[in-house]
C-alpha positions, 0 to 999 in steps of 0.5 A: 437395750432389751435382753434377748432372754426376754424374747426366747420364751415367746419364740420357743412357745410359738414354735412348739405350738406350730409343730403341734399343729403341723405334724397331724396335718402332715401325717394325714396328708401322707396317709392320703397319698399312699394307696390303700391296696398293696401291689400284690392285692391289685395284681390279684384282683386284676388277674382274677377278674372275669376271663383274664386268667384264661387269657393269661394262662393261654399265653404264658409268654405275656409279662405282667406289670403294675403301675400306681396312678396317684392322680386317679387313685387307680392301680394299672395292671397290664400284660405285654407281648415281650416280642413287640412290647404291645399291651395285650391286656390292661386292667384298672383297679380302683384303690378305694373300692378294690374293684375293677373299673375298666378292662382293655383286651386286644383282639389278638389275646383271643387267638392261639398265638401272639402276633408281632403285627397288629391287624392294621399293620398287616393291612398297611403292609399288604396295601402297599404292594404295587400289584395290590395298588394297581388292582384296587385303583379306581375301585370304590368302597374297598373293605380290608380284613386281616386274619392271623392263621396258626402258621403265623401268617396274616391273610389280608383280604380286600373286598369290593362289595361282596367280591374279594379282589385281592388277597395278600399273605404277610408273615407275622414274624418278619412283616414280609409279604409271602404271596400276592393274589389278585383278580381270579387268583383269589378264588382260583388256587390253580391260577396262582402258579404254584410250583408243580401243583399239576404233575410235579416233576413233569413240569421240570424243563429238563423233562418237558423239553426232552419229551418235546424233542423225543416227540419230534425225533422220528418224524422230522425229515431233515431233507425236507425241512419245510414239510407241512407235517413239521409245522403241524407237530410244532403247533401241537407242542406250542401249547408249551408257551401258554403253559409256561405263563400259567405256571408263573401265575400269569393267566392273563397271558397264558389264556390268550396264548392257548388259542392260536394253536387251537384255531390253527388245528381246527382249521387244518383238521377241518380242511383235511376232513372236507378235502377230497383226495385226488386219485393218482394220475393214471399216467403215473401208475407206472413207468415204461422203460426206454430199453424195454417198453413192455416192462412197466414199473409201478411206483413204490408203495407210499410209506410214512417217513420215519428216522428210525426202524420199527425195531428201534422205535419199539424198544424206545417205546418200551423204555419210554413207557417204563419211564412214564410209569416210574415218574407217575409212581415216584413223583406225581400227584392226584388232583381233584379229578382223580380224587373224585373218581376214587371217592365215587368208586368207594360210594358205589361199593358201599351202595351209594350213588356218587351224586350228592355224596361227596365230602366237603374237600371235593364238593364238586367231584360228582360232576362227571358221568356215572361211568367215570366212577365205575371204572375206578371200582376194581382199582379201589377195591384192590387199593381201598380209599383211606378216607382222606386225600392221601397218595390215592394209589387207586387213582394212580393205578387207574391212570396208568391202566388207561394210559397204556390202553391208549398206547395200545389203541394208537398202535391198532389205529395205525394198523387199521388205517393202513389195512383199510387202504392200500396194503403195504407189507409192514406199513401198518406196524410202522404207522401203529408204532409211530402213533403209539410213540406219538402218544407216549412222547407227547408232553401233554399225555404224560402231563395227564398221566402225572396228574392222575385224572380221567382225561386219558380214560376218555381219550382211550375210549375215543381211540378204541372207538376209532379202531372199531369204527368199521364194526359199528356196534363196538364203535357206538358202544365205545363212543357211548362209554366215553360220553358217560365219562365226560359228556362232550364225545356225544358231539361225534355221534352224527359223524361216526354214524355216517361212516363210510357213506351217508346214504347207504348202510342203514343196517350198520347205522342202526347197529351203531346207534344201538351200541351207543344207546346200550352203552349209555343205558348200562351205567344209568343204574349208578345214578339211582343207587341208594337215595339217588335221583335223576334230579340230583344227577342233573343238578350236580353234573350237567346243570353245574357244568353248563352254568360254571364260570372260569378265568381260564378262557377268553370267554370267562375273562371277558364275559360281558363282551364275549358272551354273545359271540360264544353262544353264536360259536356254540350254535355253529359248532352244533350245526357243524356236528350235524352237518358232518353226517352229510358231508362229505357223503363218502368218508375215509378213516382219515377224514373221520379222524380229521373231522373228529379232531376238528369238532373236539378242537372247536369244542375246546375253543368254545369252552368256558373252562379250558385247561391243558389236561383237555389237549389229549381229547383231540390229540390222538385223532389229530395225530392219526389224521396228520400222519395218515394224511401224510401217507395219502399225500405221498401216494398221490404225489409219488412220481416214478421217472426213468433214468435215460442213461441206464433205463432203470426206473427210479423214484423222483427225489421229491417223493416223501419216503 
């Protein structure tokens, strides 16, 4: 048996040799596993690289983290967005060389805010909306783009070629869609149905519908509910249906609904313009009493049916005017048209033409006639422009002034209408108050006033031109002034020049044309103020107006299919304007009002860009014609009968009183 002791020495010797050989190797392996750089050194190298420090300083909410990748022998230093734990900045530092070998910076790191959503996430959310899917369906080569605004809202645009066909706003904090715009809504802010974007409080149903009722109140004859006048007044109010859909942003519904009332009014007024009034039957010029054959009782003079006395209407009119001015001051807005007028007036006072000198936030504001800017000058001088799109008190003052001028013009138009025909004591005042009330109570004149635009200026000058129609030079001057604001009133020139007879009164006709030409010429120097030229004026105003497109008409919505029809209609309208000089050869004031309303309504039907603010262009003359026609019809239809039992002469029950 071999003793154990003999083997201990060799065994222990081998163990010692193995230990001596293993320990240096193990120590060397441990040295190769541990990084050469300390964690703090890696952070410092990453943070100081290039523009990393600028980005990190800009977003103090970023959290810095570090990780050692032993397999790559690389330090990973990264900063995350604590809101969504997304790596915003990532830097790799090589441990052996202590140098940065790669950098990854997400696009949102360069923005002013740290988004919750990524660009792709915002695009995906926007693209999942049903309205967007329907709009993009069938379109090829859709190119989406997402941008984050300072308000933490993503604007996601979908392009088809160069056209933006859909735009979606996505709230970054919640990921919810706040607004979807498709088709023309992308380019046209006014097509989006923003609450109270035009006129503010006037759009509230309790005000709008109340004005509708007030407009009807004096004229509705409950004894004769089927009077034609009732239908006419309801048609004038029926634009409200179209307007409702416009306020909802449904312009493909609102636009077609505006045409039935326009077409009705065109046909109705055109009929009244060419319809020759029959003189009352001489057999009904008076009634002979059975008891006293020699006693002839003449029919009572024609009167407009009103539900209230002149005194009540006058007091109510004053209250209504105060209300309109109050809401203009308290809760109305100035849209771009009024803004343009104030800027143009400011430029004139500085010796500069408005044309070509508009600021970037109103680049097309110089599209109107020179008088448009001149009428704002006295108000802008008293209440100077601040240089920004603020409350613009000069625009409010101008709108209020010309609205009141229109009310006064309607009153005198009524008096002139009655004085030109059969004189009835007090009837001119009654008709004048009725017309003034019609202007003040009609919702769309209040709408224009609450938008503080120039459409009431044009309307006021047309109204006063009608008042002065029997004084040819003044009528010509007023029509010329209206033309120098918005160019379309020139359409009425041939008609007005031929009043009252086509083939007689050449002296009056010459005076009318001289007045019209003088009104055009007197404001032409505004075009050439400073460095102004006629070429600039033409380019910025008439040429731009003739070439503009718009989704607010059937012509603009269906350009490809209706362009030829629109052009034919425009030629026909011009022919009608010229023909109105010759027919009817003898014209009454009512016929002139009706024909004027028809021509202006026809012009609006054929407009590429149409809007509710344009209704007051034709409304005053249409109302004058409709109420004046009612009186003339009453005069023709009145029959006086004799009561056999008493011998008294009484008016027939069907008489319009």
